[in-house]
C-alpha positions in Angstrom: 0.0 0.0 0.0 1.4 3.4 -0.9 2.0 6.2 1.7 -0.8 8.2 0.2 -3.3 5.3 0.5 -2.1 4.7 4.1 -2.7 8.3 5.0 -6.1 8.3 3.4 -7.1 5.1 5.3 -5.8 6.5 8.6 -7.7 9.8 8.0 -11.0 7.9 7.2 -10.4 5.8 10.3 -10.0 8.9 12.4 -13.1 10.5 11.1 -15.0 7.4 11.8 -13.8 7.3 15.4 -14.8 11.0 15.8 -18.2 10.3 14.5 -18.6 7.4 16.9 -17.5 9.5 19.8 -19.8 12.3 18.9 -22.8 9.9 18.7 -21.9 8.4 22.1 -21.7 11.9 23.7 -25.1 12.8 22.1 -26.7 9.6 23.5 -25.2 10.2 26.9 -26.5 13.9 26.9 -30.0 12.8 25.7 -30.2 10.1 28.4 -29.1 12.5 31.1 -31.7 15.2 30.1 -34.4 12.5 29.6 -33.8 11.2 33.1 -34.0 14.7 34.7 -37.2 15.6 32.8 -38.9 12.2 33.3 -38.7 12.6 37.1 -41.2 15.5 36.8 -44.6 14.3 35.8 -46.0 17.7 36.6 -44.2 21.1 37.2 -45.7 24.2 38.7 -43.6 27.3 38.9 -43.5 31.1 38.6 -41.0 32.7 36.2 -39.4 35.9 35.2 -38.8 36.5 31.4 -36.2 38.9 30.1 -35.7 39.5 26.4 -32.4 41.1 25.1 -31.6 42.1 21.5 -28.5 41.0 19.7 -26.4 43.8 21.3 -27.6 42.9 24.8 -30.1 45.8 25.2 -33.1 44.9 27.3 -36.3 44.8 25.1 -38.9 43.3 27.4 -39.3 42.1 31.0 -42.3 40.2 32.4 -43.4 37.7 35.0 -45.7 34.8 34.8 -46.7 31.4 36.0 -46.6 27.9 34.3 -48.2 24.5 35.0 -47.1 21.5 33.0 -48.3 17.9 32.9 -46.7 15.2 30.8 -47.4 14.5 28.0 -48.1 17.6 26.1 -50.4 19.6 28.6 -49.5 23.1 29.8 -50.6 26.5 30.8 -48.2 29.4 30.3 -49.5 32.7 31.6 -47.6 36.0 31.2 -48.7 38.8 33.3 -49.1 42.5 32.4 -47.8 44.6 30.6 -47.4 41.8 28.0 -50.3 39.6 29.2 -50.9 36.4 27.2 -52.0 32.9 27.9 -50.8 29.8 26.1 -52.8 26.6 26.8 -52.4 23.0 25.5 -54.6 19.9 26.2 -52.1 17.7 24.2 -53.9 18.1 21.0 -54.8 21.7 20.6 -52.9 24.9 21.5 -54.7 28.1 22.3 -53.0 31.5 22.4 -55.1 34.2 24.0 -54.2 37.8 23.7 -56.5 39.9 26.0 -55.3 43.3 24.5 -56.4 42.1 21.0 -59.5 40.3 22.3 -58.3 37.4 20.1 -57.7 33.6 20.5 -55.6 31.6 18.0 -56.3 27.9 17.9 -53.7 25.6 16.4 -53.3 21.8 16.2 -50.3 20.6 18.1 -47.7 19.9 15.4 -43.9 19.3 15.1 -43.1 23.0 15.0 -44.9 23.6 18.3 -42.9 20.8 20.0 -39.9 23.3 19.9 -41.6 25.7 22.4 -40.2 25.8 25.8 -43.4 24.7 27.5 -43.9 21.7 25.3 -40.3 20.7 25.4 -40.7 20.4 29.2 -44.0 18.7 29.1 -43.7 16.6 25.9 -42.6 13.2 24.9 -39.1 12.5 25.9 -38.6 10.2 23.0 -38.7 13.2 20.7 -35.7 14.9 22.1 -33.1 12.8 20.3 -35.1 12.9 17.1 -35.6 16.7 17.2 -32.3 18.1 18.7 -28.6 17.8 18.9 -27.8 17.8 22.6 -24.7 18.7 24.5 -24.1 19.1 28.3 -21.7 20.1 31.0 -21.8 19.3 34.7 -20.3 21.3 37.5 -21.2 19.6 40.8 -24.9 20.2 41.3 -25.4 22.3 38.2 -26.1 20.6 34.8 -26.2 22.7 31.6 -27.7 21.4 28.4 -27.5 23.0 25.0 -30.1 22.0 22.4 -29.8 22.8 18.8 -32.8 22.0 16.6 -32.2 19.6 13.7 -35.0 21.1 11.7 -34.6 24.6 10.1 -38.1 26.0 10.6 -38.0 26.4 14.4 -38.8 29.1 16.9 -35.2 29.3 18.1 -31.7 28.4 16.9 -30.2 27.4 20.3 -31.7 26.7 23.7 -29.7 26.4 27.0 -31.5 24.5 29.7 -30.0 24.5 33.2 -30.7 22.2 36.3 -29.7 22.8 39.8 -29.9 19.9 42.4 -32.1 18.0 39.8 -34.6 20.8 39.4 -34.9 23.0 36.4 -33.5 26.5 37.2 -33.4 28.6 34.0 -33.6 28.5 30.2 -32.2 30.8 27.5 -33.5 30.8 23.9 -31.5 32.5 21.1 -32.9 33.2 17.6 -31.2 33.7 14.3 -30.5 37.4 14.8 -29.0 36.9 18.2 -32.0 37.9 20.3 -32.1 36.1 23.6 -35.0 35.3 25.9 -34.0 34.4 29.5 -36.4 32.5 31.7 -35.8 32.1 35.4 -38.0 29.7 37.4 -38.8 30.0 41.2 -41.2 28.6 43.8 -41.1 25.4 41.7 -43.1 22.4 42.8 -42.8 18.9 41.1 -45.4 16.0 40.9 -48.3 17.8 42.6 -51.8 16.7 41.6 -53.2 18.5 38.6 -56.7 18.0 37.1 -56.9 17.8 33.2 -59.5 20.6 33.3 -56.7 23.0 34.1 -55.5 22.5 30.5 -58.8 23.3 28.8 -59.3 26.8 27.5 -62.7 28.4 27.6 -63.0 31.2 25.1 -64.2 34.5 26.8 -67.4 36.0 25.5 -66.8 38.6 22.7 -63.3 37.3 21.8 -62.5 36.5 18.2 -61.3 33.0 17.4 -58.9 32.3 14.6 -58.1 28.7 13.6 -54.8 27.9 11.9 
């Protein structure tokens, strides 16, 4: 075998080994994230939401409350001044904007699985199918970085941080560098939640738009 062929074979072997190592790291990261999320059949928490533009200037700040129940059920309520309510019963998603007196109804589809609420409340088997996952651990803090495999998504990068096994904060970054930071507090796991909590009743006089 010539020296050139030997080098080519060695290079191909190295590339193959790198690919195997990356696949193993991906599987380990997915398994660790799945285990942390799977422990929470329900999550109830308050949150603060801070949005920054690409240069780091604050655009919006809000507070809210979320309730999640696996699989696929959630309420995500943002308080004034940017009041909105996002509700899912696992099949349909309602987005209610009181200022516009408007409700948008949408079937739960693949694109919606990339929202933060549904990521936390959804089917764990879809994580590896939908995202490239990396993680770093420093004692009791574990940080995951999720990059969507699909192009048509609501964010380009998501960081999900756990402290002592509980979700602590999230950061979403879009294609233009805008970042939305979510910090969770007063978090409770595995409390009883009735499914009626995840049904949205359209207020009288509100316009309904179906997509």
